[in-house]
VMD Tcl script that draws the C-alpha trace (Angstrom):
set ca {
  {73.53 23.45 272.01}
  {75.41 26.51 273.27}
  {78.35 25.80 270.94}
  {75.95 25.69 267.99}
  {74.39 29.00 268.99}
  {77.80 30.61 269.37}
  {78.71 29.73 265.79}
  {75.57 31.27 264.27}
  {76.36 34.94 263.88}
  {77.33 37.57 261.37}
  {76.74 37.49 257.62}
  {74.94 34.31 256.55}
  {73.89 34.60 252.89}
  {70.85 32.58 251.76}
  {72.09 31.06 248.50}
  {70.07 30.88 245.30}
  {69.48 27.41 243.90}
  {71.14 27.31 240.45}
  {68.49 25.78 238.22}
  {69.21 25.01 234.59}
  {66.72 25.86 231.84}
  {65.31 22.32 232.07}
  {64.66 22.75 235.81}
  {67.47 20.51 237.02}
  {70.02 21.69 239.59}
  {73.52 22.70 238.49}
  {75.50 21.26 241.36}
  {78.86 22.49 240.06}
  {77.60 26.07 239.90}
  {76.32 25.72 243.46}
  {79.61 24.36 244.72}
  {81.46 27.22 243.01}
  {79.23 29.76 244.75}
  {79.78 28.08 248.12}
  {83.56 28.31 247.62}
  {83.30 31.93 246.56}
  {81.25 32.89 249.61}
  {83.58 31.18 252.09}
  {86.97 31.73 250.50}
  {86.63 35.13 248.84}
  {83.69 36.96 250.43}
  {84.58 35.83 253.96}
  {81.02 35.15 255.12}
  {80.31 33.72 258.56}
  {77.80 31.05 257.53}
  {75.56 29.87 254.70}
  {71.84 29.18 254.43}
  {70.32 27.05 251.67}
  {66.84 26.06 250.50}
  {65.19 29.18 251.93}
  {63.10 31.78 250.12}
  {66.02 33.09 248.07}
  {66.81 29.48 247.19}
  {63.18 28.91 246.16}
  {62.87 26.23 248.81}
  {59.11 26.13 248.32}
  {59.75 24.56 244.89}
  {62.20 21.90 246.07}
  {61.49 18.24 246.69}
  {62.87 16.51 249.76}
  {65.45 14.71 247.61}
  {66.57 18.01 246.07}
  {66.81 19.59 249.51}
  {68.97 16.75 250.77}
  {71.22 16.99 247.70}
  {71.73 20.77 248.03}
  {72.35 20.60 251.76}
  {74.74 17.68 251.34}
  {76.93 19.26 248.69}
  {76.97 22.56 250.61}
  {78.25 20.88 253.76}
  {80.81 18.93 251.71}
  {82.13 22.10 250.07}
  {82.18 24.13 253.29}
  {84.40 21.53 254.97}
  {83.47 22.70 258.46}
  {84.70 26.26 257.92}
  {81.34 27.94 258.59}
  {77.94 26.70 259.84}
  {75.31 25.65 257.30}
  {71.61 26.31 257.95}
  {69.05 24.21 256.06}
  {65.79 25.88 255.07}
  {62.50 24.02 255.22}
  {59.34 25.49 253.71}
  {56.45 23.02 253.95}
  {52.82 23.07 255.03}
  {52.48 20.67 257.95}
  {54.30 19.60 261.07}
  {54.86 16.09 259.73}
  {56.15 17.20 256.34}
  {58.63 19.50 258.07}
  {59.81 16.69 260.33}
  {60.15 14.32 257.37}
  {62.26 16.81 255.43}
  {64.37 17.62 258.49}
  {65.07 13.94 259.06}
  {66.20 13.70 255.43}
  {69.00 16.20 256.13}
  {69.81 14.89 259.61}
  {73.29 13.48 259.76}
  {74.60 15.77 257.02}
  {76.15 18.17 259.49}
  {73.82 21.18 259.46}
  {74.06 23.62 262.36}
  {70.34 24.40 262.40}
  {67.07 24.33 260.50}
  {65.41 27.51 259.25}
  {61.69 26.75 259.38}
  {58.79 28.91 258.24}
  {55.37 28.72 259.82}
  {52.95 26.93 257.50}
  {52.25 29.13 254.50}
  {48.77 28.08 253.46}
  {46.03 30.61 254.19}
  {44.67 29.06 257.42}
  {46.75 30.31 260.33}
  {47.18 28.00 263.32}
  {46.42 29.60 266.67}
  {49.27 30.49 269.03}
  {49.17 27.25 271.05}
  {49.28 25.27 267.81}
  {52.30 27.28 266.70}
  {54.07 26.41 269.95}
  {53.30 22.71 269.46}
  {54.38 22.87 265.80}
  {57.87 24.17 266.48}
  {58.19 22.07 269.63}
  {57.44 18.86 267.72}
  {59.98 19.73 265.01}
  {62.76 20.38 267.52}
  {61.87 17.36 269.64}
  {61.52 14.81 266.84}
  {64.54 15.89 264.79}
  {67.08 16.80 267.45}
  {68.31 19.64 265.22}
  {68.26 23.25 266.50}
  {65.43 25.29 264.96}
  {65.42 28.92 263.86}
  {61.94 30.31 263.17}
  {61.78 32.12 259.83}
  {59.12 34.74 260.56}
  {58.14 35.75 257.05}
  {54.66 34.47 256.13}
  {52.24 37.46 256.32}
  {49.06 35.52 257.09}
  {50.88 33.14 259.43}
  {52.86 35.83 261.23}
  {54.22 35.39 264.75}
  {54.23 38.52 266.91}
  {57.21 39.16 269.21}
  {55.50 38.02 272.45}
  {54.67 34.64 270.87}
  {58.17 34.28 269.46}
  {59.71 34.98 272.86}
  {57.30 32.49 274.46}
  {58.51 29.80 272.05}
  {62.16 30.73 272.51}
  {61.75 30.63 276.29}
  {59.62 27.51 276.63}
  {60.50 25.19 273.74}
  {63.80 23.32 274.00}
  {65.63 23.22 270.71}
  {64.23 26.44 269.25}
  {67.29 28.66 269.33}
  {66.44 31.74 267.31}
  {64.34 33.84 264.98}
  {65.04 35.20 261.53}
  {62.87 38.32 261.51}
  {61.71 39.28 258.06}
  {58.68 40.99 256.48}
  {60.44 44.42 256.58}
  {59.38 44.67 260.22}
  {62.07 46.62 262.05}
  {59.76 47.24 265.01}
  {59.34 43.49 265.48}
  {63.11 43.04 265.38}
  {63.59 45.73 268.02}
  {60.85 44.23 270.18}
  {62.39 40.76 269.87}
  {65.73 42.05 271.06}
  {64.12 43.89 273.97}
  {61.66 41.18 275.04}
  {64.22 38.38 274.85}
  {66.50 40.45 277.08}
  {63.67 41.10 279.54}
  {62.83 37.38 279.54}
  {66.42 36.55 280.51}
  {67.09 34.48 277.38}
  {69.04 36.92 275.23}
  {72.37 35.14 275.76}
  {71.03 31.74 274.63}
  {69.13 32.68 271.47}
  {69.97 34.19 268.10}
  {67.96 37.10 266.71}
  {68.83 37.48 263.03}
  {67.74 40.26 260.71}
  {66.17 39.73 257.30}
  {65.15 43.38 257.06}
  {67.33 43.83 253.98}
  {66.87 47.59 253.67}
  {67.94 48.24 257.27}
  {70.76 45.89 258.14}
  {72.91 48.77 259.41}
  {70.46 49.76 262.16}
  {69.73 46.07 262.76}
  {73.38 45.55 263.62}
  {73.53 48.73 265.67}
  {70.53 47.55 267.71}
  {72.39 44.35 268.53}
  {71.04 41.71 266.18}
  {73.29 38.67 266.05}
  {73.66 38.84 262.29}
  {71.59 38.52 259.16}
  {70.20 35.95 256.76}
  {68.88 38.14 253.96}
  {68.80 38.13 250.16}
  {70.92 41.30 249.92}
  {73.80 39.32 251.44}
  {73.84 37.00 248.44}
  {73.62 39.91 246.02}
  {76.56 41.79 247.58}
  {78.34 39.62 250.17}
  {81.61 41.54 250.42}
  {79.84 44.84 251.11}
  {77.68 43.22 253.78}
  {80.68 41.64 255.48}
  {82.43 45.03 255.37}
  {79.42 46.74 256.94}
  {79.14 44.11 259.69}
  {82.82 44.56 260.52}
  {82.57 48.36 260.44}
  {79.62 48.36 262.84}
  {81.45 46.08 265.26}
  {84.49 48.31 265.13}
  {82.31 51.32 265.88}
  {83.27 52.81 262.50}
  {80.08 54.56 261.43}
  {82.01 56.63 258.89}
  {82.62 53.41 256.96}
  {79.30 51.71 257.74}
  {76.94 54.51 256.70}
  {78.11 54.80 253.05}
  {77.86 51.03 252.75}
  {74.32 51.17 254.09}
  {73.32 53.81 251.57}
  {74.71 51.91 248.62}
  {73.25 48.61 249.81}
  {69.89 50.34 250.16}
  {70.14 51.45 246.52}
  {70.86 47.85 245.53}
  {67.95 46.59 247.63}
  {65.62 49.06 245.94}
  {66.78 47.63 242.60}
  {66.24 43.96 243.49}
  {63.19 44.15 245.77}
  {60.33 42.66 243.73}
  {58.17 39.53 243.61}
  {60.91 37.92 241.48}
  {63.57 38.69 244.10}
  {65.51 35.41 243.62}
  {65.79 36.16 239.89}
  {67.09 39.64 240.69}
  {69.69 38.26 243.11}
  {70.89 36.11 240.20}
  {71.11 39.24 238.03}
  {73.30 40.90 240.67}
  {75.46 37.79 240.78}
  {75.87 37.77 236.98}
  {76.98 41.39 237.06}
  {79.83 40.24 239.32}
  {80.72 37.18 237.24}
  {78.97 34.62 239.46}
  {76.54 32.09 237.99}
  {73.25 31.37 239.73}
  {71.27 29.75 236.94}
  {67.66 30.70 236.26}
  {64.55 30.82 238.46}
  {62.21 27.85 238.51}
  {58.90 28.51 236.67}
  {56.55 30.22 237.09}
  {58.89 32.85 238.56}
  {59.95 35.24 235.76}
  {63.53 36.20 235.03}
  {64.65 39.77 235.67}
  {63.26 42.27 233.19}
  {65.52 44.44 231.08}
  {64.67 47.43 233.26}
  {65.51 45.48 236.40}
  {68.82 44.34 234.91}
  {69.80 47.94 234.10}
  {68.95 49.17 237.60}
  {70.79 46.28 239.24}
  {73.91 46.83 237.14}
  {73.93 50.52 238.09}
  {73.53 49.73 241.78}
  {76.35 47.19 241.72}
  {78.60 49.66 239.90}
  {77.91 52.30 242.57}
  {78.59 49.83 245.37}
  {81.91 48.43 244.17}
  {84.05 51.56 244.72}
  {82.79 51.76 248.30}
  {83.86 48.18 248.98}
  {87.20 48.70 247.26}
}
mol new
graphics top color blue
foreach p $ca { graphics top sphere $p radius 0.5 }
foreach p [lrange $ca 0 end-1] q [lrange $ca 1 end] { graphics top cylinder $p $q radius 0.2 }
display resetview
């Protein structure tokens, strides 16, 4: 387990799922994006079938297909994390078993996202059952507002449940990320868990605070800039990191909307990368969004260069 944890770090973009107009998956476009991320952008890992990948719309067969071709294309060069967004313990286990044996490093699992929140003890049992019955390391994707896990509960799960190895902290909650880093250190588990940021607007301070990396939509919109910022922070080069942060923040302000996955695709298109279309009923980027995204990408490119 420790070797798996060691590999999960740095810039781990959550890939869009390239749907065609008829709703089918364009596997060749997906494979091309995987190659681009690993071979040109220099990312440290990849995540698929998460929120940016519209994992809530995917069937188990589609999830297995996307995970499988991702692992094939990666060829062991970086770890692959498989997202699972379902509404019961059993459905999560069933989907996880469908991708078992494909070579994923970990599962990224949301709490259930229907409106009835399980109590804290039920949350512990939920993630414990998934880890126990699948044998695959689990990263909690803390993103569902009405099924939110506060830092003390997250640390309790990380401390007490074998197989739960980390948290992807989202929901724009920088305080929760800071508390997670502090509480996991105080609990004596900091060296055996991964705390990953999905606070897209504030990756720079996330890295400065000591997060182990990021799995966030902005990484897929501008992977080279995010890799450059990660490297600058770890070199102690704030003079390079701060301008990257400012330009990435401008891009985040342009793509942050309920149709975020569509807007990530718009950013990709601006750079000559094909991500297909969103799956209905999610709308495509509006003309105004496209204009703002193009301007933000144009402002970012000279900084990366």
